[in-house]
FIKOLFI-391546 format. One line per 2 residues: number of its first residue (from 1); for each residue x, y, z negated of C-alpha. Coordinates in steps of 0.5 Angstrom, whole numbers, plus 500, padded with zeros to 3 digits. Last residue first. Example, Ala and Ser with C-alpha at 12.3 -4.5 7.8 and 13.67 -1.06 7.14 Angstrom:
<rs>
2> 527,498,486 ~ 525,491,484 .
</rs>
This chain:
<rs>
223> 476,484,081 ~ 475,478,086 .
221> 469,479,091 ~ 464,474,091 .
219> 462,476,083 ~ 460,482,086 .
217> 453,479,090 ~ 449,484,091 .
215> 449,486,098 ~ 446,479,099 .
213> 439,481,095 ~ 438,486,100 .
211> 438,481,106 ~ 443,481,111 .
209> 439,476,118 ~ 432,479,118 .
207> 435,486,115 ~ 440,486,121 .
205> 442,494,121 ~ 438,495,113 .
203> 442,489,111 ~ 449,491,114 .
201> 449,499,111 ~ 447,494,104 .
199> 453,489,106 ~ 458,495,106 .
197> 456,499,101 ~ 457,492,097 .
195> 465,492,100 ~ 465,499,097 .
193> 463,497,091 ~ 467,491,090 .
191> 474,495,092 ~ 471,501,087 .
189> 469,508,088 ~ 470,513,084 .
187> 477,512,080 ~ 480,510,087 .
185> 477,516,091 ~ 483,518,095 .
183> 486,511,097 ~ 478,508,096 .
181> 475,513,101 ~ 480,512,105 .
179> 478,504,106 ~ 470,507,105 .
177> 471,510,112 ~ 475,506,116 .
175> 470,500,115 ~ 464,505,116 .
173> 468,507,123 ~ 469,499,125 .
171> 461,497,123 ~ 458,503,127 .
169> 463,502,132 ~ 460,495,133 .
167> 453,498,132 ~ 455,503,139 .
165> 457,496,143 ~ 452,491,141 .
163> 446,497,142 ~ 440,495,138 .
161> 433,498,139 ~ 430,491,140 .
159> 433,488,134 ~ 430,481,136 .
157> 433,477,132 ~ 437,472,135 .
155> 438,478,141 ~ 441,483,136 .
153> 444,477,133 ~ 448,475,138 .
151> 450,482,141 ~ 453,484,133 .
149> 457,477,134 ~ 459,480,141 .
147> 461,487,139 ~ 465,484,132 .
145> 468,479,137 ~ 470,484,141 .
143> 471,490,137 ~ 477,485,133 .
141> 481,484,140 ~ 481,490,141 .
139> 484,492,133 ~ 490,487,134 .
137> 493,490,140 ~ 490,497,139 .
135> 494,497,133 ~ 501,495,136 .
133> 500,500,142 ~ 497,506,138 .
131> 504,505,133 ~ 508,504,140 .
129> 505,511,143 ~ 508,516,138 .
127> 505,523,136 ~ 498,520,136 .
125> 500,515,132 ~ 503,519,126 .
123> 496,520,123 ~ 495,512,123 .
121> 501,510,120 ~ 500,514,114 .
119> 494,511,114 ~ 496,504,115 .
117> 501,505,110 ~ 496,508,104 .
115> 491,502,106 ~ 497,497,104 .
113> 499,500,097 ~ 491,502,095 .
111> 490,494,096 ~ 485,492,101 .
109> 488,486,104 ~ 491,482,099 .
107> 486,484,095 ~ 480,482,099 .
105> 476,488,102 ~ 476,487,110 .
103> 476,479,109 ~ 469,480,107 .
101> 467,485,112 ~ 469,479,116 .
99> 467,474,113 ~ 459,477,115 .
97> 460,478,122 ~ 461,470,122 .
95> 455,468,117 ~ 451,473,122 .
93> 453,470,128 ~ 452,463,125 .
91> 458,457,128 ~ 461,456,122 .
89> 464,461,116 ~ 472,458,117 .
87> 473,461,124 ~ 472,468,121 .
85> 475,467,115 ~ 481,465,119 .
83> 480,472,124 ~ 479,476,119 .
81> 485,474,115 ~ 490,472,121 .
79> 488,479,124 ~ 489,483,117 .
77> 496,480,117 ~ 497,481,124 .
75> 496,489,124 ~ 501,489,118 .
73> 507,486,121 ~ 506,489,126 .
71> 506,496,123 ~ 512,494,118 .
69> 515,491,126 ~ 514,498,129 .
67> 517,501,123 ~ 524,498,123 .
65> 524,499,131 ~ 523,507,129 .
63> 529,505,123 ~ 533,503,130 .
61> 536,497,132 ~ 533,493,127 .
59> 536,486,123 ~ 544,487,124 .
57> 543,496,122 ~ 538,494,117 .
55> 544,489,113 ~ 549,495,114 .
53> 546,499,110 ~ 547,495,105 .
51> 540,491,100 ~ 537,492,094 .
49> 531,491,098 ~ 529,498,095 .
47> 536,501,096 ~ 534,499,104 .
45> 528,502,105 ~ 530,509,101 .
43> 536,509,105 ~ 533,508,112 .
41> 528,513,110 ~ 522,515,108 .
39> 520,522,106 ~ 517,524,113 .
37> 511,517,112 ~ 510,518,104 .
35> 513,517,098 ~ 511,511,094 .
33> 507,508,100 ~ 511,509,104 .
31> 517,506,100 ~ 513,500,098 .
29> 511,498,105 ~ 519,499,108 .
27> 521,495,102 ~ 516,489,105 .
25> 519,490,112 ~ 526,490,108 .
23> 524,484,105 ~ 521,480,112 .
21> 527,482,116 ~ 531,478,110 .
19> 528,473,109 ~ 527,472,117 .
17> 535,472,117 ~ 535,466,112 .
15> 530,462,116 ~ 534,463,121 .
13> 540,461,117 ~ 538,455,114 .
11> 535,452,120 ~ 528,452,121 .
9> 524,447,122 ~ 521,444,129 .
7> 514,444,130 ~ 514,452,133 .
5> 519,449,138 ~ 515,444,141 .
3> 514,436,138 ~ 513,431,142 .
1> 506,427,141 .
</rs>
């Protein structure tokens, strides 16, 4: 079989360029999490990345382009995590939905730093359509998956009073709310508790598929 371009090893120059771009994206995440959106500048990013100002101009046309790619990185990382975990969960729709929820509270996704950056971007999305476009590109796909899984579970369990669309929206709203609570009140709510709260909600909506005992399995979430 002839390998496609994605199978070919990257040369040193390409690899170095990608590494520099990621270095700048990581520094942008750190700066926004530490200083907020408005106080983050190209100077704070380059200082955090320990690179010269000329390097950032070489890799990104503007500060806005850097921000769009930073949001794109976070969105892809989240998508890749829950999508991969969902596929590994097997054919059962309840297991797939559970895997998506589990992924939302993994340490690499649900860290205080990344939550701060997520909400910083969401706060700007109304005024910057490019951010909303990036977010919706991945979030819309996620909603369709959750809605379809809810429909399968509803049909399988005979939950006659539930609609897949409204149930999916409630699940998404719950996750967003718990993420915000984790960001604002880290001393009150811990990540594993937020995960358990999510499964507690699923047990009230789909009791045949998410028994109460499932929400108490705290060992499944790394501390």
